[in-house]
Each structure stands twice: as C-alpha cells, then as structure tokens.
ZAMARGU-4260 file (C-alpha; in steps of 0.2 Angstrom, whole numbers, plus 5000, padded with zeros to 4 digits):
<rodrens>
0) 4887/4821/4914 | 4900/4817/4927 | 4909/4834/4932 | 4928/4834/4932 | 4941/4848/4937
5) 4957/4843/4926 | 4966/4858/4934 | 4967/4851/4949 | 4986/4843/4954 | 4990/4846/4934
10) 5004/4859/4927 | 4991/4872/4915 | 5000/4881/4904 | 4998/4900/4905 | 4990/4909/4890
15) 5003/4923/4893 | 5019/4914/4894 | 5023/4911/4877 | 5021/4931/4874 | 5033/4934/4889
20) 5045/4921/4883 | 5047/4929/4867 | 5047/4946/4870 | 5031/4950/4859 | 5020/4954/4875
25) 5017/4973/4874 | 5020/4986/4889 | 5015/5002/4890 | 5034/5007/4888 | 5033/4997/4872
30) 5018/5006/4864 | 5019/5021/4852 | 5007/5032/4842 | 5011/5044/4826 | 5017/5061/4832
35) 5020/5055/4851 | 5027/5065/4863 | 5035/5060/4879 | 5032/5069/4896 | 5043/5071/4912
40) 5038/5074/4929 | 5043/5086/4942 | 5041/5084/4960 | 5045/5091/4976 | 5061/5091/4986
45) 5053/5094/5002 | 5045/5084/5015 | 5031/5101/5019 | 5033/5117/5010 | 5021/5129/5003
50) 5023/5135/4985 | 5028/5154/4984 | 5029/5154/4964 | 5035/5141/4951 | 5045/5147/4936
55) 5041/5138/4920 | 5047/5149/4904 | 5066/5143/4903 | 5057/5124/4902 | 5044/5130/4891
60) 5058/5140/4879 | 5070/5125/4876 | 5071/5118/4860 | 5060/5104/4857 | 5048/5106/4873
65) 5030/5107/4868 | 5021/5113/4885 | 5024/5113/4902 | 5006/5107/4913 | 5005/5114/4930
70) 4989/5114/4943 | 4980/5128/4933 | 4978/5116/4918 | 4970/5105/4928 | 4951/5109/4920
75) 4942/5098/4934 | 4945/5095/4951 | 4963/5094/4956 | 4963/5079/4968 | 4964/5060/4968
80) 4963/5046/4978 | 4954/5029/4982 | 4946/5032/4995 | 4947/5050/5001 | 4952/5063/4988
85) 4967/5071/4998 | 4981/5071/4985 | 4984/5084/4973 | 4986/5080/4955 | 4999/5095/4954
90) 5002/5103/4968 | 4999/5123/4968 | 5000/5130/4985 | 5009/5117/4995 | 5019/5100/4995
95) 5016/5088/5007 | 5029/5075/5004 | 5043/5073/4992 | 5035/5061/4981 | 5022/5077/4977
100) 5020/5083/4956 | 5022/5100/4952 | 5024/5098/4933 | 5025/5089/4921 | 5035/5095/4904
105) 5032/5087/4888 | 5042/5087/4874 | 5051/5078/4857 | 5059/5065/4868 | 5061/5061/4885
110) 5078/5065/4886 | 5073/5084/4881 | 5059/5083/4892 | 5069/5076/4906 | 5082/5090/4903
115) 5068/5103/4903 | 5061/5099/4920 | 5078/5103/4930 | 5076/5121/4923 | 5061/5124/4932
120) 5063/5135/4947 | 5051/5135/4962 | 5051/5146/4976 | 5047/5136/4992 | 5045/5142/5009
125) 5049/5127/5019 | 5035/5122/5034 | 5037/5111/5049 | 5035/5094/5044 | 5032/5078/5054
130) 5040/5060/5049 | 5036/5050/5065 | 5019/5041/5065 | 5019/5043/5085 | 5025/5060/5086
135) 5010/5065/5074 | 4999/5059/5086 | 5004/5073/5097 | 4994/5087/5101 | 5006/5098/5097
140) 5013/5090/5081 | 5011/5099/5065 | 4995/5094/5054 | 4998/5086/5036 | 4982/5091/5034
145) 4976/5107/5044 | 4959/5106/5039 | 4958/5090/5048 | 4965/5097/5065 | 4974/5078/5068
150) 4983/5069/5060 | 4974/5052/5066 | 4965/5047/5051 | 4958/5031/5057 | 4956/5022/5073
155) 4949/5006/5078 | 4946/5000/5095 | 4945/4978/5098 | 4937/4972/5116 | 4934/4957/5122
160) 4933/4951/5139 | 4944/4959/5151 | 4963/4962/5147 | 4967/4967/5165 | 4960/4952/5174
165) 4969/4942/5161 | 4986/4949/5167 | 4982/4946/5184 | 4980/4927/5179 | 4994/4926/5169
170) 5010/4916/5174 | 5021/4923/5162 | 5019/4941/5153 | 5029/4948/5139 | 5030/4967/5133
175) 5038/4975/5120 | 5036/4985/5107 | 5041/4978/5087 | 5044/4990/5072 | 5041/4985/5053
180) 5050/4996/5038 | 5041/5003/5023 | 5044/4993/5009 | 5042/4996/4991 | 5033/4984/4978
185) 5048/4985/4966 | 5038/4977/4952 | 5048/4972/4937 | 5040/4986/4926 | 5040/5004/4933
190) 5025/5014/4929 | 5023/5020/4910 | 5005/5027/4901 | 5001/5031/4885 | 4988/5043/4880
195) 4980/5051/4866 | 4960/5056/4861 | 4953/5046/4846 | 4943/5049/4831 | 4928/5054/4843
200) 4937/5067/4854 | 4937/5054/4868 | 4952/5051/4879 | 4961/5034/4879 | 4975/5029/4891
205) 4985/5013/4889 | 4991/5009/4906 | 4995/4993/4918 | 4984/4995/4932 | 4973/4986/4944
210) 4960/4997/4945 | 4953/4999/4927 | 4935/5006/4931 | 4940/5017/4948 | 4957/5024/4934
215) 4940/5029/4923 | 4932/5039/4937 | 4946/5047/4945 | 4953/5054/4926 | 4936/5059/4920
220) 4932/5067/4939 | 4951/5077/4936 | 4946/5081/4918 | 4929/5088/4922 | 4922/5075/4909
225) 4908/5063/4908 | 4915/5044/4912 | 4909/5039/4895 | 4922/5049/4887 | 4937/5041/4897
230) 4944/5025/4891 | 4957/5016/4902 | 4966/5002/4894 | 4975/4988/4903 | 4989/4984/4895
235) 5002/4969/4901 | 5005/4973/4919 | 5023/4968/4924 | 5020/4966/4941 | 5009/4977/4953
240) 5007/4969/4972 | 4996/4983/4975 | 5006/4997/4970 | 4994/5001/4955 | 4979/5002/4964
245) 4981/5021/4967 | 4985/5030/4952 | 5001/5037/4945 | 5004/5044/4929 | 4987/5041/4924
250) 4979/5059/4926 | 4996/5066/4922 | 4997/5059/4905 | 4979/5064/4901 | 4981/5082/4904
255) 4998/5082/4894 | 4987/5075/4881 | 4973/5084/4881 | 4984/5102/4882 | 4995/5096/4867
260) 4983/5089/4856 | 4995/5075/4854 | 4998/5056/4861 | 5011/5057/4875 | 5019/5043/4884
265) 5026/5043/4901 | 5038/5031/4907 | 5046/5031/4924 | 5063/5025/4929 | 5066/5015/4945
270) 5070/5031/4957 | 5056/5040/4949 | 5047/5024/4953 | 5051/5024/4970 | 5045/5044/4972
275) 5028/5039/4963 | 5018/5026/4969 | 5011/5019/4989 | 5022/5009/5000 | 5017/4995/5013
280) 5015/5002/5029 | 5027/5005/5042 | 5020/5000/5058 | 5024/5002/5076 | 5015/4990/5086
285) 5017/4989/5105 | 5011/4973/5113 | 5008/4963/5128 | 5003/4946/5131 | 5000/4934/5145
290) 5000/4916/5147 | 4996/4903/5161 | 5009/4890/5164 | 5004/4877/5153 | 5005/4892/5139
295) 4987/4895/5135 | 4984/4915/5130 | 4974/4923/5144 | 4977/4941/5137 | 4984/4951/5121
300) 4984/4972/5124 | 4991/4979/5109 | 4991/4997/5101 | 4995/4996/5083 | 5001/5014/5072
305) 5003/5013/5054 | 5010/5027/5045 | 5002/5031/5031 | 5011/5045/5025 | 5005/5059/5018
310) 4990/5053/5009 | 4976/5040/5016 | 4977/5029/5000 | 4968/5013/5006 | 4974/5016/5028
315) 4957/5014/5036 | 4955/4996/5026 | 4974/4992/5029 | 4973/4998/5048 | 4956/4989/5050
320) 4965/4971/5043 | 4979/4974/5057 | 4968/4975/5071 | 4958/4959/5065 | 4973/4950/5064
325) 4982/4958/5078 | 4981/4941/5089 | 4985/4931/5075 | 4979/4913/5072 | 4975/4909/5091
330) 4962/4910/5102 | 4961/4922/5118 | 4948/4926/5130 | 4954/4943/5134 | 4958/4957/5121
335) 4961/4974/5119 | 4967/4981/5103 | 4969/4998/5096 | 4974/5002/5077 | 4977/5019/5071
340) 4981/5025/5054 | 4992/5042/5055 | 4995/5054/5043 | 5015/5061/5040 | 5024/5070/5028
345) 5032/5053/5022 | 5029/5045/5005 | 5011/5039/5007 | 5009/5020/5011 | 4994/5010/5002
350) 4989/4992/4998 | 5003/4979/4997 | 5002/4959/4997 | 4993/4955/5015 | 4985/4969/5016
355) 4987/4976/5033 | 4990/4957/5039 | 5009/4956/5035 | 5015/4965/5049 | 5006/4962/5066
360) 5014/4942/5065 | 5031/4950/5066 | 5026/4956/5085 | 5013/4942/5089 | 5024/4927/5083
365) 5038/4935/5092 | 5028/4937/5109 | 5023/4919/5107 | 5043/4913/5104 | 5048/4924/5120
370) 5034/4916/5131 | 5038/4899/5125 | 5055/4902/5129 | 5050/4909/5147 | 5040/4891/5149
375) 5054/4880/5143 | 5040/4877/5131 | 5044/4870/5113 | 5037/4885/5101 | 5026/4873/5090
380) 5018/4868/5108 | 5013/4885/5114 | 5006/4889/5096 | 4998/4871/5097 | 4988/4874/5110
385) 4982/4891/5106 | 4978/4886/5089 | 4960/4890/5083 | 4949/4876/5078 | 4932/4874/5072
390) 4917/4879/5081 | 4929/4895/5091 | 4927/4912/5089 | 4939/4924/5085 | 4943/4942/5095
395) 4931/4950/5083 | 4915/4940/5085 | 4918/4927/5071 | 4913/4911/5073 | 4924/4899/5065
400) 4912/4884/5058 | 4923/4876/5044 | 4939/4877/5035 | 4950/4879/5052 | 4967/4871/5045
405) 4979/4877/5056 | 4983/4861/5067 | 4981/4851/5053 | 4995/4860/5043 | 5007/4861/5059
410) 5006/4842/5060 | 5011/4840/5042 | 5024/4853/5045 | 5031/4844/5059 | 5031/4827/5052
415) 5041/4835/5036 | 5052/4842/5049 | 5054/4824/5056 | 5046/4829/5072 | 5034/4819/5083
420) 5021/4829/5090 | 5007/4822/5102 | 4992/4829/5094 | 4981/4833/5111 | 4994/4841/5119
425) 5006/4846/5108 | 5022/4841/5115 | 5035/4839/5103 | 5044/4821/5110 | 5056/4820/5096
430) 5068/4828/5082 | 5071/4821/5066
</rodrens>
C-alpha cells in the first residue's frame, strides 16, 4: 500500500477550533460543582523576611468565610518543585520572595474570600535580601537558602581548544556585557483550579497544566497520600509556554478542599497570576569574541549568569541549554563558556519557550554584528563564513552528521530580500 501524508502542505482543521470559536470549550474557571466554595491566596509583601506571627482570627470570623488554610494544615511535606523541592507550599517561618503563599481563605464567594484575605495580619522581621545575581555570587551576600551556604545553584563549564591563544591570533576582538530582562508568559487564561473529593474519597483536581503526571506526584506528597488517590484532570489550557510546568494553585486548592470537605475553586486575576508562576530567566552575559581578518571566528569566551529567583524550578536545565547554545550556530575552535544559575530573592524563574536558548543569541548575534562592522563586512557574510555545516563538530563535541540547513536557510532569506550572494565566500554582491 502506498503511504501518503495528506497533512503536509495542507490546511488541517483543528479539532478544538469549533468549541473555542463558539465559546463552548470549558476552562478551569468555567467549571463548578454543587456546594462549591472559593479560595483566595495571601502572599508575602517582602522579598525576604521571617514570619514572627500570623493573625487569622479576624478573617476566620468574617461572615461567609469557611476556613483559613495555613502551613499547619499541610498533612504531608510542605514543599514543591520540579527538580528540587525548595519552595514551600505555604510559608510558615520564612518568606524568600514576594510570590510566597502564606494562607488561603476559603469562603462562600470569591469576593468574600478576597476581602477576608486582607484581614490577615502578618508580623514580619525583614531580613537582608539580594536582588542582583552578580551580587548574589559574592561571598558576603545574604544566602537565599542558608543551608546551601551559597547562592550558586548550578555551574556548567565548557572548554574547547585554548581561548587565550585564539585571542592572540585574532585581528578583531569585541568584548561587552549584555542583559536580558525577566519576562512573563502572560497566557490568555490566568491560573484557575477546581478540587473536590469523589465518592471514593479520592481527590480530583481540574486544572490547566503542562505536567499532569508530575502534578499528581507533588500533590500526593503534599497531602501525604499515595498517588492512586489523586487524579489530575487537564482541562483546556488557554496558553502556557512553560508557565504551567510548575505548580501554582494545585496544592493550595487540594488542601482547601480537604480541610472544608467541599469542592473549592480558585481563580487568579492577572495581577495575582504575575505573582504566582515562574518567569523567563533574566541573564547577564559577558562575551569576548575574536575573528581573523576574513571574519572567521577564532575564540569565544562567555560568562552567563541566570537569575533563577528564590527557587530552582528548571534552572539547571535552562542554564545548561544557555551554555550549549552560547556560541550560536557557528563553528569556533577555541571556546570557554561558564554558565551559572543563581538564587536571588526575586520571583522565581523557570521554563519558557526556548528553554535557555533564547537569551544567548542576544549577546552572540550582537557580537557578530559588531565584528562585521569593524571589518567593514556585510552582517550576512560574517555569519555565512562561520555557519555550521554537515560534518562539523560543535563546541560541546556534538558531531553534526545530518540536518544542518543553516546555509540553505540563509541563502533563501537573502534571495527573498532581493540580495545576490556568492555561495562560496558569502559576499553579498547586490541589494534588491
């Protein structure tokens, strides 16, 4: 039988399009259960502080309030995290960031829960904090996690050849530092979740998530339950881009449902969403690059510092990717890369599209442009002469045996721009 693939080159209808177009698709915020209650989170107002006391009675006594959930209501482990369980579900002794959750007010309506949460009084002892990752790496910096005795969570060195010899042979050397900012995913649907116990006494959580199986593991650990008693149901997601890989409302709504014995729904507004989930890692990238008089890369030296905020999330994986992609899609015989993930008291950073590969091009491509300018060379030409091809080996030792289409892509882009390019030298001869 002849194999066909009718999807290639065709416009294939999305199976979820009609429901979304007609507004019939159910997101977590659309769901409800009989006798459902609503929860609102109280979060820290300080980047680093000791919790001396928390006064919840006034909130508990407000008409319509059914319960206030705090750290003492966590029956299992009061911790969560995709790689390291370094984030409290509900802080009890210390807060390390302004996104730390302190309590959940559960009430008959969302409005009552929101008003009651403002009645909770927290006595803080403000502690020294660090908000700059370079400062956080210094020996005398306050430790975000004192038990670690350092704020450096992860370090990956990459070495190839001898960069100092490479710079001695270079005709043009460019050295500078580049910074990228924290970025929020800003998905269309802010976080929402609904939790309830079924007829077996098992807990069901309806939530938009990218990590159903791991959410289940973490929720069970927080509750002190076996995993078979927890069911996580992923609804329509409404955007994610990495921001739903870490848990946000899942353990909180689970605790609230168990404590009250009733279904509980939690919905975050946009401001609350900004506080609750991870961000793209801000990075400080110090680069030194050298080329010969033909624009051929000879040496690349880079120090990349990623600010992971108060909690690790995916930081080691992301800063590893940053190091691997630090030289860009270019060949270079002498490479020295040091990539660091560093704790600060900033909101925590985690997965976001590109996963660490989006930030280094800001630095490396800026370096390429500036070296081309020094050599009076077209920006495409310097890239063409350094582009990886089939048969090359990357700075990490990866042999590229197939599927290396960079030069072909550049050629097609040049033609689309109306340029004439010499495919041997990379010289751009005319402009359309």
